[in-house]
N, C-alpha and C positions, 0 to 999 in steps of 0.2 A: 524633287518636284513632282516626278512621274509616279514615287511611290504613294504619295498622297492622292493622287488622282486616281490609283488603283483602289486604295483603300476606300474613298470616298464612293468609287462607281461600286465596290463589294458592299459596303454598307446599304447603299441604296437599294442593290438587287435584294439582298436580305430582307429589308423592310418592305419591298414590293411582294415578295414571295409570303411573308406573314400576313400581310394585308388580303391578299389572294386567298390564303388558307382560311381566314377569318370570314370573309364574305361567302365562301363556300360553306363554311360550318353554319354560319348564320342563316343561309338559305334553308337549311333542313329544320330549323326551329320554327314553331308554330308562332304566328305573329297575333298581335291583339285583334279582336272581332272572330276569331275562331271559337265556336261555343265549347271546344275541349277545353278551354283554359279557364272556363266557368263550371267545370264537372268535377266532381268529388271522385279519385281514383279508387280502385278495388283493391283489396289486400292481394298479397302474392301466396300462392298456396303450393307452386311447384316449384322447386329448386334443382338446378342442374346446368349444363353447358348452355341451354338456350339463354337463361338468365345471365350467365356470366359473360357470353357474347355481348348482350344487351348493354351491360354495364360497362364493358371496354368500349363499345361504341359510343355512349355518353361522354365517357372520360375524354375521348379523343375529340369529341365535338366541344365540349366544354373548355378543353385546353386551345384548340384551334380557334375557338370563338372569343378567347380572352377572358373568360369568365371565371367566377371562383364557385360556382355551383350551377346545377342543371338537374331539373325534375323530369322524371319520364313524360309526365304531360306536356312538357314543352316540346316533345317530338311526336306528340298525337297519341302517346300510349298511356292508358288510362290504369297504370299498376303503380302501387306506393313503392316507387323506387327512387332515390336521388343520390348524386354523386357530389361530392365538394372537395375543394382544395383551396383553404382558406390562407394562403401565402405562397410566394414562389419556392419556400424550402419544405413546404408539407407535403407529404405524400396524398395523392387523390385516394379519397375513401368512399365506398358505397357504402348506403343504409337501404335496408329494406323493411317495408311495415314500419316506419318509425313513429313513435307517440311520445309526447311531452311527459316525463314524470314530474316535473317542477320546473317553475319559472321564477325568477328573483322578482321581489318588490320594486328592485333599483331598475330603472329605465333609463334609455339614452336615445337621443334624437341624432339620426345621421341621414345622409342623402344616400338615397339607392337607385340603381339603375336596373334594367331588368332586360335580359336577351329577347325578351318577347314583345317589348316596348321600345322598339327602335329609337336612340335619340331622344330619349325622356329620362328623367331623372325627378324624384320627389322626396321630400323629408319624411320619414317613417319613424315612429317611435316604437321601441321594442324591448323587452327585459335584456339587462345587461349580462345576465347568466342563465343558462340553461341545463337540465339534465334531460337526455332525451334515450329512450330505448328502442330497440329494433333487432333486427338480426343481420348477418352478412349473407352473402351469396349461397353460402352453404346450408344456411337455415340456422346458425349457430349464433345465439343470443349475443347482443353487444349493448353495453350502456356507456354513454358519451357525456363525460362533464365539459361543457363549452363555456366560454366567456369572450366577451368582446365581438372581433370580427367573425370567428367561428360560430359562436352562438347567433348572430346575425343572420349569417349565411343559413345555416339551418332551419331558423324559423322562417326565413324568405322560401326555402324550397318545398318545406312542409306546408305552407300556406298555398304553393302550387299544387300540392297534392290534394288540399282541401278546395279548391277552386277558388282560392283568394289571391287578388292580386295587389301590387301596391297601390294601386288607384283606390282600391277599398280602404285603405288605412292611412292615406296622406290627409292633409289638412283640405277642406272644400274648395278653397280657391286655387290651390296647386292641382287639386283634381280636375277642376273646371279647365285650367290653363293646359294640363297634359291633355286632356280629352280632345280640346280644341286643335292641339298640335298634332295629335294623332289622326284626327278627320283630315288635316290639311296636309298631311305628309311633312310636317316641320319637326322641330325640336322644343324641348322644354326643360328647363330648369329652374330650381326655386330661386328668386331673387334674395339677394343677402339679407334684406332688411327682414325677410319673412322669419329667419330663424329666431329672432327675438320674441317672437309671439309665441314659441312652443312653450307648454308647461315644465319641459324638462331642458330647458335652452342651454343650462350651464354645463350639460355634459352632451358632446358632439364628436362623431367619429368622421372618419374619411368616407368619401362616396365608396358604395359597394355595386358591382355588377354581377348579376347572378340569373 
């Protein structure tokens, strides 16, 4: 009996520590209303220790915040840098100066959240597959072939670098509900029945937070 109590206490302590770390990480993320989120980031032209340190900091904040992606603009830094980790078994990856080379015609609707829009999620339609080119922190070229969740996360983060939020891509009624919630300090998620109104409602994915 005492073993079970100790295990339960340990689990609660770990959970509390994770939540505390998440709150601390999210406190460093720029929130809705800050004009930097609607600004286009500038290309990175200098590569070196400063950029690597910036990326390491972004990865730590993304992980502690329990997100799957983070753009530099979400930390108030107007540089074209993003990090992502589209799954617990994936390695965190940094991409600098990302550009789309190709987006598939096949699209998917999925519920997306955003670290910069607390307690808000909306349905967003995005291409299912994407090819994205950029460079790493050393300035070496990278080309990513992404599908599913990874493609969605990358598109979400590149939107941030272009000053675009999920509010700009969501259905009008959901956008209105989300804006109301953000103004009032509440939460919003799309009602289940709204999914049937989407043009590609036959394809859906789990919620994404980035």
